[in-house]
Each structure stands twice: as C-alpha cells, then as structure tokens.
C-alpha positions in Angstrom: 83.8 44.1 92.6 85.8 41.2 91.0 86.9 38.7 93.9 89.4 37.0 91.7 93.3 37.6 91.7 95.2 38.9 88.8 97.9 36.3 89.2 97.6 32.5 89.1 96.7 31.0 92.5 99.4 28.8 94.1 99.6 25.5 92.5 98.3 22.7 94.7 99.2 19.7 92.4 99.9 18.8 88.9 99.6 15.6 86.9 99.1 14.4 83.3 95.4 14.2 83.7 92.8 16.2 85.6 89.2 14.9 86.1 86.5 17.2 87.4 83.6 15.3 88.8 83.0 11.9 90.7 80.0 10.4 89.0 80.1 7.4 86.7 81.8 9.3 83.8 84.5 10.9 85.7 85.4 7.9 87.8 85.4 5.6 84.8 87.8 7.8 83.0 90.0 8.2 86.2 90.2 4.5 86.8 91.1 3.8 83.3 93.7 6.7 83.1 95.5 5.9 86.4 96.5 2.5 85.2 99.1 4.1 83.3 99.5 7.7 84.6 99.0 9.9 87.6 95.5 11.4 87.8 94.0 14.2 89.9 90.3 14.0 90.6 88.4 17.0 92.0 84.8 16.9 93.2 82.8 19.9 94.6 81.3 17.9 97.6 81.9 14.3 98.7 83.0 11.5 96.2 79.5 10.2 96.6 77.6 13.3 95.9 76.7 13.2 92.3 73.7 12.6 89.9 74.9 9.0 89.6 74.3 8.2 93.2 70.6 9.3 92.8 70.0 7.3 89.7 67.1 4.7 90.5 66.0 3.0 87.4 69.2 1.3 86.2 71.4 1.0 83.3 70.3 0.0 79.9 72.4 -2.6 78.0 71.8 -5.5 75.8 73.3 -8.6 77.6 71.2 -11.5 76.3 68.8 -12.6 73.4 66.2 -12.0 72.1 67.3 -8.3 72.7 69.9 -7.0 70.1 72.0 -3.8 69.9 69.9 -2.8 66.9 66.7 -2.7 68.7 68.4 -0.6 71.5 69.6 1.7 68.7 66.2 2.1 67.3 64.5 2.7 70.6 67.2 5.5 71.4 66.5 7.1 68.0 62.7 6.9 68.4 63.0 8.7 71.8 65.5 11.3 70.5 62.9 12.8 68.1 65.1 13.2 65.0 68.1 14.8 66.6 70.3 11.9 67.7 73.8 11.6 66.3 73.4 8.1 64.8 77.2 7.3 65.1 77.2 8.3 68.6 74.1 6.1 69.3 75.7 3.1 67.5 78.8 3.6 69.7 76.6 3.6 72.9 74.7 0.5 72.1 77.5 -1.6 70.7 80.1 -0.8 73.4 77.7 -0.6 76.2 77.4 -4.4 76.9 81.3 -4.6 77.3 81.4 -1.9 79.6 78.5 -3.1 81.7 80.4 -6.4 81.8 83.3 -4.5 83.2 81.1 -3.0 85.9 80.1 -6.6 86.9 83.8 -7.6 87.1 84.5 -4.7 89.2 82.0 -6.0 91.6 78.7 -3.9 91.1 76.2 -6.2 92.7 73.4 -6.2 90.1 70.2 -7.9 91.1 69.8 -11.5 89.9 66.9 -13.8 89.4 67.4 -17.5 89.4 71.2 -16.9 89.0 70.8 -14.7 86.0 71.0 -10.9 85.9 67.5 -9.6 86.4 66.3 -7.2 83.7 63.2 -4.9 83.8 61.7 -2.7 81.1 61.2 1.1 81.1 59.3 3.7 78.9 60.1 3.5 75.2 62.1 0.4 75.6 60.9 -2.5 73.2 62.6 -5.1 75.3 63.5 -5.8 79.0 67.2 -4.5 79.1 67.5 -2.5 82.3 70.0 -3.9 84.8 69.5 -2.7 88.4 71.1 -3.1 91.8 69.5 -3.2 95.3 66.1 -2.8 93.5 66.1 1.1 92.9 69.5 1.8 94.3 71.5 1.2 91.1 73.3 4.4 91.0 74.2 4.3 94.5 75.7 0.8 94.1 77.7 1.7 91.0 79.1 4.8 92.7 80.1 3.0 95.8 81.9 0.3 93.8 83.8 2.8 91.6 84.7 5.0 94.7 86.0 1.8 96.5 88.3 0.9 93.4 89.3 4.7 93.3 90.7 4.6 96.8 92.8 1.5 95.8 94.5 3.1 92.8 97.9 4.5 93.9 98.1 6.8 90.9 94.8 8.5 91.5 94.7 11.5 94.0 91.3 12.3 95.1 90.2 15.9 96.3 86.9 16.4 97.9 85.2 19.7 98.7 87.2 21.1 95.9 85.0 23.4 93.9 86.4 23.9 90.3 85.5 27.5 89.3 87.6 28.3 86.3 89.5 26.5 83.5 93.2 27.5 82.8 94.5 27.6 79.1 98.0 28.0 77.7 98.1 29.4 74.1 94.4 28.3 73.4 94.8 24.8 75.0 93.2 23.7 78.2 95.7 22.8 80.8 94.1 22.9 84.4 91.6 24.4 86.5 91.3 26.8 89.6 89.3 25.5 92.6 87.9 26.9 95.7 88.7 25.0 98.9 87.8 26.4 102.3 87.6 29.9 101.0 90.8 30.0 99.2 91.7 29.6 95.5 94.4 27.1 94.3 95.4 25.8 90.9 95.7 22.3 89.5 97.7 22.0 86.3 97.6 19.0 83.7 98.2 17.9 80.3 94.5 17.3 79.6 91.3 18.1 81.5 88.3 15.9 81.6 84.9 17.6 82.7 82.4 15.3 84.2 80.7 17.5 86.7 77.0 16.7 85.9 74.1 18.7 84.8 72.3 21.9 85.7 69.0 20.7 87.2 69.4 23.4 90.0 68.4 26.1 87.4 65.0 25.0 88.3 63.1 25.1 91.7 61.3 21.8 91.0 63.9 19.3 90.3 65.1 15.8 91.1 68.7 16.7 91.0 71.0 17.1 94.0 72.3 20.6 95.3 75.5 20.1 93.4 73.9 20.0 89.9 74.6 23.6 89.0 76.1 23.4 85.6 79.7 24.3 86.7 81.4 22.3 84.0 79.3 23.7 81.1 79.8 27.3 82.4 83.6 26.9 82.8 83.9 25.3 79.4 81.9 28.1 77.8 83.9 30.7 79.4 87.2 29.2 78.2 86.0 29.1 74.6 84.4 25.6 74.2 81.1 25.2 72.4 77.9 24.3 74.1 75.1 22.6 72.1 71.4 21.7 72.4 70.8 23.7 75.7 67.1 24.2 74.9 66.4 20.5 75.5 65.6 19.8 79.1 64.0 16.5 80.2 61.3 16.7 82.8 60.9 13.5 84.6 57.1 12.7 84.5 56.9 11.3 88.0 58.4 13.2 90.9 56.7 12.9 94.3 54.4 15.8 95.0 53.8 16.0 98.6 54.7 19.5 99.9 56.9 20.2 101.8 58.7 17.1 100.8 61.3 17.8 97.9 60.3 16.4 94.5 61.8 13.0 95.0 62.2 10.9 91.9 59.7 8.0 91.3 61.6 5.8 88.8 60.4 5.1 85.3 60.8 1.4 86.3 57.6 1.6 88.6 55.6 2.1 85.3 57.7 -0.6 83.7 56.5 -3.0 86.4 52.9 -2.1 85.7 51.9 1.0 87.7 49.3 3.3 85.9 48.8 6.9 85.9 45.4 8.2 87.0 43.9 11.8 87.3 42.2 13.3 90.3 38.9 11.6 89.3 40.9 8.1 89.3 40.8 7.8 85.4 43.5 6.6 83.3 44.6 9.2 80.8 47.8 8.2 79.1 46.0 5.9 76.5 44.3 9.2 75.2 47.6 10.7 74.5 49.9 7.9 73.1 49.6 4.4 71.9 52.4 3.2 74.5 50.3 4.9 77.2 52.4 4.9 80.4 55.4 3.6 78.6 55.6 6.4 76.1 58.7 8.4 75.9 59.4 10.8 78.9 58.8 14.1 77.1 55.2 12.8 76.0 54.2 11.4 79.4 55.5 14.8 81.1 53.5 17.0 78.7 50.5 14.7 79.2 50.6 15.0 83.0 51.1 18.8 82.5 47.9 19.0 80.5 45.9 16.8 83.0 47.0 19.1 85.8 46.0 22.2 83.7 42.7 20.6 82.9 41.7 19.6 86.4 43.4 22.4 88.3 44.7 19.7 90.8 48.4 20.1 91.4 49.3 16.4 90.7 48.2 13.3 89.2 48.5 9.7 90.9 50.6 6.8 90.1 48.6 3.7 91.1 50.7 0.6 92.0 47.7 -1.6 92.7 48.9 -4.0 89.8 52.2 -4.7 91.7 52.2 -7.0 94.6 53.1 -5.3 98.0 56.2 -7.6 98.5 57.3 -7.0 95.1 57.0 -3.3 95.6 59.3 -3.4 98.9 61.8 -5.8 97.1 62.0 -3.9 93.7 61.6 -0.3 95.0 63.0 -0.2 98.6 64.2 3.5 98.4 61.0 4.8 97.0 58.9 2.7 99.4 61.0 3.9 102.3 61.1 7.6 101.2 57.4 7.7 100.6 56.7 6.1 104.0 58.9 8.9 105.6 56.4 11.4 104.4 53.3 9.3 105.5 52.6 7.5 102.3 52.3 3.7 102.1 52.7 3.0 98.4 51.5 -0.7 98.9 48.1 0.7 99.9 47.7 4.1 98.2 48.7 5.8 95.0 51.5 8.3 94.8 50.8 11.9 94.0 53.2 12.8 91.2 54.1 15.8 89.0 57.0 16.5 86.6 60.2 18.0 87.7 63.4 19.0 85.8 65.6 16.0 85.6 68.2 16.0 82.9 70.0 18.2 80.3 70.2 16.7 76.9 72.6 19.5 75.9 76.0 20.5 77.2 79.6 20.8 76.2 79.8 19.7 72.5 82.1 16.7 72.0 82.9 14.2 69.4 82.8 10.4 69.7 86.0 10.4 71.8 84.8 13.2 74.3 87.0 15.8 72.7 85.5 19.2 72.8 86.1 22.3 70.6 88.8 23.5 73.0 92.0 21.5 72.5 93.1 19.7 75.8 89.6 19.6 77.2 87.3 16.5 77.2 83.8 16.1 78.5 81.6 13.0 79.4 78.3 12.4 81.1 75.6 14.9 81.6 78.2 17.7 81.1 78.7 16.6 77.5 76.5 16.8 74.5 77.6 13.8 72.6 74.4 13.6 70.4 73.4 10.3 71.9 70.0 11.6 73.4 69.1 13.9 70.7 66.0 16.0 71.8 64.9 13.5 74.6 66.8 10.9 76.4 65.8 7.3 76.5 65.3 6.1 80.1 68.4 4.5 81.6 70.8 5.6 78.8 72.4 8.2 81.1 74.5 6.0 83.2 75.4 4.0 80.0 76.5 7.1 78.3 78.7 8.2 81.2 80.2 4.7 81.4 80.9 4.3 77.7 82.3 7.8 76.8 84.2 8.1 80.1 85.9 4.8 79.0 86.5 6.2 75.4 88.2 9.3 76.6 90.6 7.2 78.5 91.2 4.9 75.4 91.7 8.0 73.3 94.2 9.4 75.7 96.1 6.0 76.0 96.7 6.2 72.1 97.2 10.0 72.1 98.9 10.9 75.4 98.3 14.4 76.8 100.7 17.2 76.2 103.3 18.1 78.9 102.0 19.5 82.1 102.5 23.4 82.0 104.8 25.2 84.3 103.3 27.8 86.7 105.8 30.3 85.1 104.3 29.8 81.7 101.9 32.5 80.3 98.6 30.8 81.7 95.1 32.4 81.3 92.5 31.7 84.0 88.9 32.1 82.6 87.2 33.3 85.8 83.4 33.9 85.9 82.0 37.4 85.3 80.5 38.2 88.7 77.2 40.1 87.9 75.1 40.0 91.1 75.2 41.0 94.6 76.5 38.3 97.1 74.3 39.8 99.7 71.3 38.9 97.6 72.3 35.5 96.5 69.5 33.6 98.2 66.8 36.0 96.9 68.3 36.0 93.4 68.4 32.3 93.2 64.8 31.9 94.2 63.9 34.4 91.5 65.8 32.3 89.0 64.0 29.2 90.1 60.6 31.0 89.6 61.6 32.3 86.2 62.8 28.8 85.0 59.9 26.9 86.4 57.4 29.3 84.8 58.9 30.1 81.5 61.5 27.4 80.7 59.3 24.6 81.9 57.4 21.8 80.0 55.5 24.3 77.8 57.1 27.5 76.4 56.1 30.4 74.3 57.7 33.5 72.9 56.1 36.0 75.3 57.2 33.8 78.3 60.8 33.3 77.0 61.2 37.1 76.3 59.9 37.8 79.8 62.4 35.2 81.1 65.3 37.1 79.2 64.2 40.4 80.5 64.0 39.1 84.2 67.6 37.8 83.9 68.7 41.2 82.7 67.1 42.9 85.6 68.9 41.1 88.4 70.7 44.0 90.0 74.5 44.1 90.3 76.6 44.3 93.5 79.8 43.2 95.4 80.8 39.7 94.7 82.2 37.0 97.1 84.3 33.9 96.9 81.6 31.7 98.2 80.4 28.4 96.5 76.8 29.3 96.5 77.4 32.6 95.1 79.7 31.3 92.2 77.2 28.5 91.5 74.6 31.3 91.1 76.9 32.9 88.4 77.0 29.6 86.6 73.2 29.1 86.6 72.5 32.6 85.4 74.9 32.1 82.4 73.3 28.8 81.6 69.9 30.3 82.0 70.6 33.1 79.5 71.8 30.6 77.0 69.0 28.3 77.4 66.4 31.0 77.0 68.2 32.2 73.8 68.2 28.7 72.4 64.6 28.1 73.2 63.6 31.3 71.6 65.4 30.6 68.3 64.1 27.1 68.0 60.7 27.8 66.5 59.2 24.3 66.7 58.5 21.6 69.2 60.7 18.7 69.5 61.4 16.2 72.2 62.0 18.1 75.6 61.5 21.5 74.0 57.7 22.2 73.4 56.5 25.6 72.1 52.8 26.2 72.5 53.0 28.8 69.7 55.0 26.2 67.5 53.3 23.0 68.6 54.6 20.7 65.8 58.0 19.6 64.7 59.5 21.3 61.8 61.8 19.3 59.4 63.8 22.4 58.8 64.8 22.3 62.4 66.5 19.0 62.2 69.5 21.1 63.3 71.6 22.0 66.4 72.1 25.3 68.1 75.7 25.9 69.3 77.0 28.8 71.5 80.6 29.6 71.3 82.5 32.8 72.4 79.5 35.0 72.4 78.2 33.8 69.0 75.5 31.4 68.0 75.6 29.0 65.2 73.0 26.7 63.8 74.4 23.4 62.2 73.1 20.2 60.8 
C-alpha cells in the first residue's frame, strides 16, 4: 500500500534556496547563501546530529611550509588508486587553505602549540597537515561553531526533526522537497536545492556512522532522475573499537599518526609485511591487512598498541577516545585497544561537477552525499571535512553568480518523486537486520561474484507488505535501493581498486579506470 498522497502536501515554507543536511557542507553553503538571500535548512534530527560531529582526526590543509598544495595533491591521488578527478583534487588542495582560514576567522578553536596551529600526520599523508580541535573532537567543534553562526543569520530558517523523503521537480528541474515532520508530510519549495545529507553507512551492521546516515540524499536524487556514481567504493575504517556489546566506536587514524602500532593476537606487528608504509599505508590497504590477520588467526580483532605515546599525551590529544574506551573498561594508557574494520565512508554518491551541480537541473550536492571525484577509489584521511567545506562554499559561489530560478507556486504542475515502498512496515526491524547481515557478509572488505549474486538474490527475496509513514521505514527503503545499486556496481567492476576488492579479480585492471553511473534505471560506464 502506497502511503503517499496524490496531491502536493501543504507548503510549509518557500525560499530561493533549500539546503538538506546540517553537516559541514550544508552549513557552509547555507551560511554563504544567507548573506544575500533567504535560505531554508532541513535536517532529519537535531542540527548537531551529522557525520561531521563524529569526525575525530581533523581537517587536512596546507597552512605553512615546507608543505605545499602539490604534495597534498599527490598524496590524494596516490590514495585514490587511479580514479581521482584531477581537476577536483586540484580545486580541493588549492582552495582548502583559504576555506580553513575562514573557519579560523569564524571561531573554530583549532589546537595550538607555542601559539601556532598544531598539525598532526595521518595515514598516506607525506607531511603533517591535519588541523585538529579539542584533541580528537574536531568535527564537534566545527559543527558547534557553524551552528552558532547559523542561529545568528536572520535570512536562514532552520528546521530540525524534518526528514526529507522526496524531491519535487517542475518540468525536469528540481524545485523543492517533501519532508516528514511528526507523522505529517509537508512541502518546501525553492529555486534551487542543495543536498548535503551525508552518507549511507547504516547499510552495514558494523559501521562508525551515526543512525542518521541512511543515504537519504542519494536515494532521493536517484528517484528524481539525477545520476549516482562510484557506489561500489566503500571505505572501511581499519580501526573501530571491537569490544562487544560496545558499538564500533571510531579509533582515529591520528592515533597511528602519533606512533601507535598494530599487532596481532600473538603481539606481533604485521603491517610491515603488507606495505612499505606499514601502519601509515592508505586506509583500504590497512583495512584489508587487518581483515587477513583476523582470517588467519581466527581471532575477531587485532590490537592497537599505544605504548609509544606518553599517557599524558594520549589524554591530551585523544580525550574522546580515552574517555569512551574507559567507559567500556579499557584504559588505553595501559593496554592496547582491540580493533576491527567497520564501514566508515562512501566515496560514491550523487555525481556532480566542480561547482556541485548534479545532472538534474536545479539540484546541487556536496559532502559525502556527492561524488565530486576528489576521493577516487579510496579517500585520503581527513579530506572529507575539507571536501564538504570547499564544495559547500563553491555551490554558494556559483549561485551568487548564477542566481536560482524563481520559486515555484504550489499551483504549478509539480511532480513529487516518492519512494517505492517495497517492504512491510511490520517487518522493518527484521528486514533491516537482514540487510545488515547481507552487507556485512557480501559487500564488505572482500567480495566475490558468488557472494554478490547471493546478495542480489537476498534483496529480491525481502517480502512485500503494507507501508507506513514512519522515518525508520522510509530510511529502510532508501537503504534497500542503495544496496541494490551498490551490489550491481560491485558485480560489474571485475577488478580490485581502492575500497572495492574482489578476491576473484584481486588486481587492478587498467581497462577499469572508469566510473559506473546509475541514472533512471540505466547503467553507464564512463571515463
């Protein structure tokens, strides 16, 4: 049963610009746009509930010699395994320092040492270039600063607990969204829409992502006709806390950057056997290496040994990690941390150009929702906050030069692209658990054709039933759609590259320096 009305729900508000999402990308775009026009911002939960708030390591940018944008560029390309868009990477590393300076001017309290911004190094970076705040609380500090500024902007109307479920188009152009608020649907109309609603880590049972990361923006964009790209590339963070029943809490890359070592159950280092950069190899390599050690030993985790870091330094640099581990009976100044990989970041998303424009006129995307090409097949550590910041600002800059079209009228011939409700609301919890098992087992760090074909079959076998206007149910529809597309992309890419590893095709194939796009029920492969 379709729970959606045939008519456009009542219009709650309208403005030249509608932003969906309250992480660094959405807030940056909104704060720039509201300087000259009225802006609406919708967020599914509270303003602070985004992947940005959970970012620990920091934000990568070249702020002083001997580092250079060229070195940051090369490091990003190396991590991206041959699939980065070079123009997008160049944009990121050259505009990043200016945008980070803007954050400093807005009041983000980056940590300092002897009066200068303190910098740390993370995996696959050739220099210390990671700015951090409150030790490992960088994302939270950035989020709090931007939210504080948002409340002070008279042109910016903030809507919390407003779950965007469908985009609205007029004559093939995006012009708004329908959102669910306290069980009722209502419409928001705009001249242009900016999607910045984060990734889809909740497709997996083992994930570092918050509960809100259900791929809503990607799914809405696809249903409205926008192209999605690179969905097979999932980044598994190598080191998430493994201490059941504790959730897989992220143990930042920066811990290894400060000197922590990975050891197996026998206490032996193993990363030098897998890569010359050892613990500081790119994330995809470290995650696969840990996966192999776990397979080899049969032990469910490996161990992150912080013995090389002074206890006072641990408490100062990583207060959140220290406190969270202590909550689960683990004093990381005295004992190693049991860790295992967990789904962390989606390199793919809504395909955009360098200005955040999608293939659907009137629709823009930034942050983890977008596929700008910056990350290629594997993201370089601490480039995600930078990407959201840079491309959120670029969308605002583009719209300042090319203002949005007029806001539509509710009487116009508008089309709402609602989800296809395929499963039974009464079974949503059971179906989500089944989805998690499927993704963890068949879409994880190591994939193969039989497993992916089994995943596709399991997705088809989820039984239908009556639908419901409930956030958890509609999130599940988004995750099921993205799961199907991800499985399809992973089956098509018959090679291993970056975050996509096929045990039946374990090497990269030069013929696959290409991208897989999904658009309106068709699949394209492009350079």
